[in-house]
C-alpha positions, 0 to 999 in steps of 0.5 A: 048738534044736528045740522039743519035739514037745508044745510049740508053736513060737509061742504067744500068751498073752492078747495085747492091742495098742492104739495111740492108744487104739484096741484092735487086738488083744483077749486073743489066745490061740493056738498054732502047731504045728511044721510047720503052715501057720496062716492068719490070715484076716479083713477089713482091720483085723481084726488079722491083720498086727498078730498077725504082726508081734508074732512077730518083734517088729516090734511089742510087745504092750501086754499078754500075751506071745508065746513062740517055742519056749517062751521069751518073745520079749521076752527076748534080742536082737531082731536075733538073733530076726529072723534066725531068722524068715523074713519075706515081705511083699506089697511084697517089699522087695528092695533095688533096687541089689542083685543077686538074689544079694546080696538072697537072701544078705543075712542069711547074709552078715550072719550071717558065712557064707563066700562060697562057702557063700552062693553055693551057698545062693543057687543052691539056693534059686533052684532051689527057687523055680523060677528059673534060675541066670542070675537071680542076676546080675539086678537087681529092676527086670529081673524080673517081679512073680512073679519078684520075689516068688519072690526074696522067698521065697528071701531069707526062706528063705536062713538056713534059718529054722524059722519063716516069716511071710508077709503077703499075699505073693501079693495083688498078683499077677495070678490066673495068677501067684498060682495058680502061686506058691500051687502052688509054696508047697505044693510047697515046704512039703511039702519044707521043713516050715517053721512058717508063719503066713500072712496073707490076706483071700482064703478060697480061698487060706486053704482051699488053703494052710492046715493050720488057718484062724484067722478074725479080726474086729475084733481078736478070734479068732472061730474056729480050723478046718481047711479042711474044717471051715471049709466046713461050719462053722455059726459065723456069721462063717465061714458068711458067708465061705462065702456070699460066696465062693459057688460056687467054694467048692462046687466046691473042696469037691466035688474036695477041698481041696488 
């Protein structure tokens, strides 16, 4: 079932989340539109990852509700929900005793896809993420960090989910590999048009990848801006980010945000 053109794919309505008496999220109202890459930007503890985990019910809100395609995600089977949402994390989480092919094909296999279809899908995804067909038989320990992250992205895309959640997926990589994977992500998104929620604390990454940037601080939504608007914003928190990142952002503005 596809969402209507006017309805957001994901919607947070007055969402709060607290744990142990600590308020982690306070009254979050936010919509994510079909096909956009919405970047959650903020410092550690700002509520970014909590917001992400509320989408696929790794966490449940203390108050308010999260809707996916117009339906509260608290309704229905959580396993079925998660199979329709790709999830990529910094630590990747590949099964070390599974080959690359088994890791990528895990959700399709659980969903009952026939073996021939799974094999074809694995090869298709390896091509999409820039890995050769010979990688299918390797184990995670035989891969570089960048290769493992590519496999993680392929696994998240395996069952062709509409929604992709990405929690600082490139944060642990060296700068050159990170730059390469960011470029590949932009290329993939132009082809696949997934609805992406992407968590980062790096403003450069947010400006490069995001359709819109959600700035969060202490569990609150500060502002929602396009990359171009963010660079010129007079909001004190947004302006502080631009000052901290300094000259590199000026050069990004001069050449145009990718």
